[in-house]
C-alpha positions in Angstrom: 12.7 6.6 9.0 9.6 7.9 7.5 6.9 6.4 5.8 5.7 6.8 1.7 2.2 5.7 1.0 2.7 3.9 -2.9 -0.9 3.7 -5.0 -2.3 3.7 -7.8 -5.4 2.5 -10.1 -6.0 -0.7 -11.5 -3.7 -1.0 -14.9 -1.8 2.1 -14.1 1.1 1.0 -13.8 1.7 0.7 -9.8 3.4 -2.6 -10.2 6.1 -1.3 -12.1 7.0 1.3 -10.1 7.1 -0.8 -7.1 9.3 -3.0 -8.6 12.0 0.1 -10.0 11.9 1.6 -6.8 12.9 -1.9 -4.9 16.1 -2.5 -7.5 16.5 1.0 -6.5 17.2 -0.2 -3.0 13.9 0.8 -1.3 12.4 -1.8 1.2 8.5 -2.2 0.1 5.9 -3.6 2.4 3.3 -4.8 -0.2 -0.4 -4.5 1.7 -1.4 -7.3 -0.7 1.1 -9.6 0.3 0.8 -8.8 3.8 -2.9 -9.5 3.1 -2.4 -13.2 1.7 0.0 -14.0 4.8 -2.0 -13.2 7.9 -4.9 -15.7 6.0 -2.6 -18.5 5.4 -3.9 -21.7 6.9 -3.6 -21.9 11.2 -3.3 -18.4 11.3 -5.3 -16.7 14.2 -7.3 -14.6 11.0 -7.4 -17.9 9.2 -9.2 -19.7 12.2 -11.8 -16.9 12.5 -12.5 -16.6 9.0 -13.4 -20.3 8.6 -15.4 -20.1 12.1 -17.6 -17.5 10.6 -17.7 -18.2 7.4 -17.3 -22.1 6.9 -15.7 -24.8 5.3 -17.2 -24.4 1.9 -14.7 -21.1 1.3 -11.6 -23.3 1.3 -10.1 -24.8 -1.7 -8.7 -28.7 -1.5 -5.6 -27.6 -0.2 -7.3 -26.2 2.9 -6.4 -22.6 1.9 -9.0 -20.0 1.5 -10.8 -19.3 -2.1 -10.2 -16.0 -2.4 -12.6 -15.8 -5.0 -15.3 -17.5 -3.7 -15.3 -15.3 -0.4 -14.7 -12.2 -2.4 -17.9 -13.2 -4.0 -19.7 -13.5 -0.6 -18.9 -10.3 0.8 -19.1 -8.3 -2.3 -23.3 -9.4 -2.0 -23.2 -8.8 1.7 -22.5 -5.5 3.1 -22.6 -7.3 7.3 -20.4 -9.7 5.8 -17.8 -7.5 4.1 -17.5 -5.9 7.6 -17.1 -9.1 9.5 -14.2 -9.7 7.4 -12.6 -6.6 7.3 -13.1 -6.7 11.7 -10.9 -9.9 11.0 -8.3 -9.2 8.5 -7.7 -5.7 8.8 -5.9 -5.7 12.5 -4.2 -8.4 11.3 -2.7 -6.9 8.4 -1.9 -4.0 10.2 0.2 -5.6 13.3 1.9 -7.3 10.2 2.6 -4.3 8.6 3.7 -2.6 11.7 6.4 -5.2 12.2 7.8 -4.8 9.1 8.0 -0.8 9.2 9.9 -1.6 12.8 12.4 -4.0 11.3 13.4 -1.6 8.2 13.5 1.0 11.1 16.2 -1.5 12.9 17.8 -1.7 9.4 18.7 1.8 9.0 16.6 2.5 6.0 16.0 6.6 5.1 12.5 5.6 4.0 9.9 2.6 3.5 7.3 2.4 0.8 4.0 0.8 2.0 2.5 0.0 -1.7 -1.2 0.0 -1.0 -4.4 -0.6 -3.4 -6.5 1.7 -1.8 -4.5 3.9 0.2 -7.2 7.3 -0.5 -10.2 4.8 -0.3 -9.7 3.7 3.3 -7.7 6.8 4.2 -6.7 4.2 7.6 -3.1 4.4 6.9 -2.4 8.5 5.0 -2.1 10.0 8.7 1.2 8.1 9.3 2.7 8.7 5.9 4.9 11.9 5.2 4.6 11.4 1.8 2.3 9.6 -1.2 2.9 8.8 -4.3 0.2 8.3 -7.5 1.4 5.9 -10.5 -0.9 8.0 -13.0 -1.8 7.4 -16.6 -4.6 8.9 -18.9 -7.8 7.1 -19.2 -7.3 6.0 -22.6 -4.0 4.4 -21.8 -5.5 2.9 -18.4 -8.6 1.2 -20.4 -6.4 0.2 -23.2 -3.7 -1.5 -20.7 -6.5 -3.2 -18.8 -8.1 -4.9 -21.4 -4.5 -6.1 -23.3 -3.7 -7.5 -20.0 -6.8 -9.5 -18.9 -8.2 -10.0 -22.2 -11.2 -8.1 -21.2 -13.7 -6.7 -24.2 -14.1 -2.9 -23.5 -17.5 -2.7 -21.8 -15.8 -5.3 -18.9 -13.0 -3.1 -18.9 -14.8 0.4 -18.6 -16.9 -1.5 -15.9 -13.7 -2.6 -13.4 -12.2 1.3 -13.9 -15.4 2.7 -12.9 -15.6 0.8 -9.7 -12.5 2.3 -8.5 -11.8 5.8 -7.4 -11.1 8.0 -10.2 -7.2 8.6 -10.7 -7.8 12.1 -11.7 -9.3 12.2 -8.4 -6.7 10.7 -6.6 -3.7 12.9 -8.1 -5.4 15.9 -6.2 -4.7 14.2 -3.1 -1.4 12.8 -3.8 2.1 14.8 -2.6 3.9 13.5 -5.6 2.7 12.3 -9.0 4.3 9.3 -11.3 3.2 10.0 -15.2 3.0 6.3 -16.4 1.2 6.9 -19.9 4.5 7.0 -22.1 6.9 4.7 -22.4 9.0 2.5 -19.4 12.6 4.9 -19.5 10.3 8.0 -18.8 8.9 6.4 -16.1 12.0 5.3 -14.6 13.5 8.5 -14.9 10.4 10.1 -12.4 11.3 7.3 -10.4 15.3 7.9 -9.7 14.1 11.6 -9.3 11.6 10.7 -6.7 14.0 8.6 -5.0 16.9 11.1 -5.2 15.0 13.3 -3.6 13.6 11.0 -0.4 17.0 9.9 -0.1 18.3 13.6 0.4 15.6 14.4 2.9 16.3 15.3 6.1 13.0 14.0 7.6 13.9 10.7 8.6 16.5 12.3 11.1 13.2 13.7 13.1 11.8 9.8 13.6 15.3 9.0 15.0 15.5 11.7 17.4 12.1 10.9 18.6 12.9 7.0 18.9 15.9 7.9 21.1 14.6 10.3 23.6 11.4 7.9 23.8 14.3 5.0 24.4 16.0 7.8 27.2 12.7 8.5 28.7 13.8 12.2 27.4 10.3 12.2 25.2 9.1 15.5 26.0 12.4 17.7 26.0 13.9 16.4 22.8 10.8 16.0 20.7 10.4 19.4 21.3 14.0 20.2 20.4 13.9 18.1 17.2 10.6 19.8 16.2 12.5 22.9 16.2 15.8 21.4 14.1 13.1 20.4 11.6 11.4 23.6 11.6 
């Protein structure tokens, strides 16, 4: 099994492509979903966040008010670093557990849906492939205004706060062009899925895992690399 990173920009259609891949049977590990799970009430991260930021960040239900917490850390770099130091290790551990589960189930590849994949670059070294969901700037702006009911000025501000899609395009191994209709996007996703499913990259990972389990890591790792070259 190998890892594929999926990313995009605000209103570029990443969620649409992620759903299409899921419908094709691909396991999707959504970083946003994981991030919400690791701060659920009484979790380790939850308790540390409440300890450092105080009970005023909580909703009446006891859950963390993500908007209020976001406003706090957005205005203070030190607080943002503190929050990241609490949540990021928990997120990474949770994602690793899901990756191992997918490996044991025999999937050829697993998709990590990560909005800030190229901004943080924490995961890129572990990925065999990176996929960007792209749309042209005018389409992105129009979709964002319509989706969130924003004025053009507010929409432009939100787009400007992210790394430009054209810059991300130069970093991605694969690009799904999502400026047109759903059918064209779906055709591209199907081609990409077929290409990844037909890849033999998953064999190298399995050989290494078997070798490590058998205590023959050095010899079989070398053999696997020769076979893959």
